[in-house]
N, C-alpha and C positions, 0 to 999 in steps of 0.2 A: 346483843342478842335480842331476837324478837320471838315472842310465843304467840301463836294462834291456837284456837281449838276447833275441831270439828266435833260439832254437838249432835250426838245420835244416841242419847240416853245412856244405857250400860255399855254402849259401844263407842263412846266419846274417847278422844284421844288429843294429845297436844302435837303441835308442829313447832319445833325449835329451829330457828334460822339464824345464821350470822356466821362470820369468820372464826375459825378456831372451835366449832360446835362439837367436833369430835373429841378435843380435849376435855370437854365437860360432860361427855356422853354417859358416863358412869351412873350419874345422879338421874338420868332419864330413862334408863333401859328397863326398869321395872322387873328384874330377873325374879322368876319364882323362888322362894326360900329353898336353899340347900341344893339347888340344881343350877349349874352354869349353862348358859345358852350355847347353841351350836351356831358358829359364824359360817355363813356361806358366801363366798365372793367368786371372783373369776381370775383367770391367769394374768390379767392385765392390771385389775385394781389391786389385788391382794399384796404385791410388792410395795405398793405405795402407801396403803393405809391399814393394813392388816394388823400390824404391830400396835398402833393407837387403839383399835377396838379390842384387841386381846387385853391390853392393859385396862381399859375402861370397864370391860365386862368380867376380867378375871378368868377368862376362858382359854383353854388351850384345845378346844374341841373345833376343829376347822375342816371344811371341806371346799376345795377348789374346783370349780367347773371350767369347762372349756368357755372361750369367749366368742360372742357373736350372736346376731339374730338367727343364723342357720342352726344354732344350737337350742333354740328355744322349742323344745319337743317334749313329748311324754318320755322318750327315752331318757333324755337328761334329768328331767324330774324324778324318773326312777332311781337315779344315782343318789338323790337326796334321801329318798325311802330307804334304800340299801344301807346307806350310812347310819341312818337313825336305828334301823332295826338292828345291824350288826353291832351298835354300841349300846343295845338295850335301852333305848330312849323311850320314855312312857309319856303320857298326857300332860305331865308337869314339866315338859321340855319347851324352851321357847327357841325360836329361830331368828338370827339377825341377818338381814339381806344387805350385804355391802357391795354396791356396785351400781350399774345403771338400770335402765327400764327392764332389760331382759333378766337379769338376776332378780330384781325385785318382783317381777311377774311370776317367775317360776318359783321362788321361795314362798311367795304368798300362796300360790296354788298348792305347793306341798303342805304348808301350815293349814290350809283349808281343809285338805283332804287326809292327812295322816292321823290315824285314830280318831277320825271324824272331827278334827279341828283342834289345833294347838295355838298359842299366841306367837306372833312374829312382830318385828320392828324394822321399819325401814330406814336404811342408811344410804340415801341416793348420792351418787357421785358425778352425775351428768346434769346439765341444766335440764333437759327434757324430763328426766325423772323428778328433778327437785320441783318443777313447776307443775307435773301433771301426773305421771304414773304412780308415784309414791303415795299420793293422796286420793282416797275414795273408795279403796277396797276391791278395785278390778284386779283379778289374778288370772293367769292363764297361760297357755302355750299355742303355738301355731300349728296347722294342718296343711298339708301340700296344696289343698284346694282353697284355703282361706286363712287370714291371719287372726289369731286370738279366738279361734273357733270353739276351742275346749277351755273352759275355765270356771270360776266361781267367784261370788262377792264375799269377800273375807276381810274385814277391816284390820289394820295394824293396831298394835297398842301404842304406838309413838311413831313420829317421823323426825328424824334429826338430820337437819341440811346444814352442812359444813361448807359454806361459800369458798373456802380456800381450795377445796377439790377441783374447782373450775380452772385453777392456775396450771393443772397438769393435763387438762383437756385439749385436745388438738381444735384448731379453728373450725374444721367442719362439723365437729360434734357440737361446739358452741352455737353455730349458726342454726343447726338443725333444732336445737332447743328452743330458739327464738321463735320458731313457727308456732309452737303452742302458746307461748306468750302473746303473740299478735292475735292469735284465735280468740283469747279472751276479750281483747280490746274490741274485735269485730262483733262479737255475739252478744255482749252486754255491758261493757265497760269502756265508754267513750273517752273518759279521762285517761284511762291507761293507754289508749291508743294515741291520744295527744302526747302523753307523757313519753311514749316510745319514739314518736317522731323527734322529740326534743332531746332525747337521752341515749339513742341508740349506739352513738360512737362511744359513749362513756361505757356502756355494756360490753361492747366489743373489745374495749380497752381494759376490761376486767377491774373497773373501779369498784371497791368494796361497798360504798354507799349505794351505788346504782344498782349492783347485784342484789344486796339485801332488799332493797325497795321493790325491785322487779319481782323477785321470787316471792316475797312477802304478798304483794298485790295479786299476784297469780294465784298463790295457795288460798288466799281469801276468797277469790272468786270461785275456785273449785269448791272450797268448803261450803260456801253459801249454796251452791248448786246441789251437793251431795246431801246436805242437810234437808233440803226441800224435797228431794227425790233420790233416795239412796240406791233404788234398784232400777232405774232408768225407765220408769213407767210414764214419764212426761218429759220435763223441761232439761233433765240431765242429757237427753239425746242432742241438745244444742251443742254439747262438747264435742260432738262429732263433726263439726264444720271441717271439711277438707279430708275427713277420714274415709269416707265412702269411696271417694276416687284414689286417695292415697293408699288405702289398703290393696285395692285392685292392682295398683302400679307395683307394689312391694310383691305381691303375688305372682304378677306376670314377669318380672325381671329376675325373680329369685331372692329369697329373704337374705339380706345382708349386702346386696349389691347397692341398694339405695338405703340410706338411714331413714328411718321412720319420720323424723321431722322434715327431711328433704321431700319425702312423698307428701306429707301433710301440707307442707308449704305450696306445692304445686296443686294439690287438691284444693286449697283455698282460693287460688287463682281461678281454677276451673269453675268453682261454685259461683264466685262473683261474677264471672263472665256468663255463666248460664243465668244467673239471676238478672243480669243487664239485658240478655237476649230476651227474656221472659218479661221485660218490663217492670221489674221489681226492685232494682238498684240503679242509681243514676251513675252517668258516666264519670263524673268527677270523683265519686267514692271509689269506683273500680280503679281509676288512676292512682288515688291515695293509697289503696291497698297494695297495688302492684308496686309503687314506688317504695313503701315500706319493705316488702318482701325482697325487692331488688338490693335495697341497702343492706339487708340482712344476709345477702349471698345465696338466696334459695334459688332452686331451678325454676325456669320459666318455660321449658318445653317438655313434651313427652319424650321418653326413651324412644330413639329410632325404630327399634325392633317391634314396638307395641302398635297393634292394630286396634283402633278404637271399638270395632265390633267385638274383638276379644276382651277388650276392657269392660264393655258393657255386660258381657256374659259372666265375667268374674264379679262384677258389682251385684248380679242378681244372686250370688251365692252368699253374699254378705249377711252376717248374722242381724243387721239392722232391718233387712228386708222382711216385710210382713204381707202374708196372703199373696205373695208372688210380686208385690210392687216394691220397688226400689224407693226408700225414703231418703231424700236429700235435705240437707241443712243449707239453706241460702240466705245469705245475708241481705237485709232490705235498707239497711243504713249502716253507718259506722256506729255501732253500739246496739245493733238489734239484728235478729235473725228469725226465720222461721223454719218449721220443719214440715215438708211437703212429700206427697207420693204421686203428685200430679203432673210433674214436669214431661211434657210429651217426648217420647223417644227420639223423633227426629232432631228436635232441639238439642237434646243431650249429645247425640252424635254429631251434629253440626259444630257444637262448642268443643268437643274433643278433638275434631279435625283442626280447629284453629290453633291447637298447641302442637301440631306436628310441624317440625322445622322444615 
């Protein structure tokens, strides 16, 4: 078992990572005295892991939500509020988010807003949630016009990552999670990128040691960025590599048709290609990035129904747009990236056209 910390003063918290972590979860949950937590999960994850978390937490207070990105709405969060109010839960209640990024984001948002804020713990069960969305305190829901447009910053009290949960994950979900790991290598961690080139087959084969190393290094990168820029006033925006394009793809095709990591993986390719077109990333680096994304099984072309002009319009609605200008995260080398709002629109459109099959 490995332990990292996100150091944010009074909002600091540990991240516990390793096989069998849920079996030891009880000592890390930090339940308020005299009050058992409410466990919130979904219809797919609950049959697999709910019993372990009930045993660890001593709680029989459980809410099961519908599954999928299409359910990441205010209406679904309303079900959490209803449950808490109907069960007369006060500000001494804590929530346990057992599931992937959708559950974690919604439970975190409910925790941020119920009675102006209650504690919660992340128990992520997908690779994408384990390496990214469970760490850093971003919570929220989607709107028909844009992904994650409604939300709040609310840090968890702890993150408990059981790598054994990845053994029940389908291959597509595992591949989608790798997009976020590759992102860290591109924006700031050259050694991680090289490590992924050498160990990707072990990760896809669910090797325990490789998984623990991969998740630990990803969480360490995320923790360092969040510690330096909790509310995304500066360098935390680098974590959005691939997301401006990816979120627009998700919105265009309908939430849930593409997995978030699949859309981000394609977005990384587009960002690298755009950077190459602008002369800020060399051809060899673009090839290495694409080769690693190919090995991870991530998409390489836009969905056929998407028009690049429509995609650009959706990107203009992205929450990262400032003063009407789209901000792009563009890699400048393997291990570094920049944030810019000066990419010429004709170059962006020309790059998008390159990804039409």
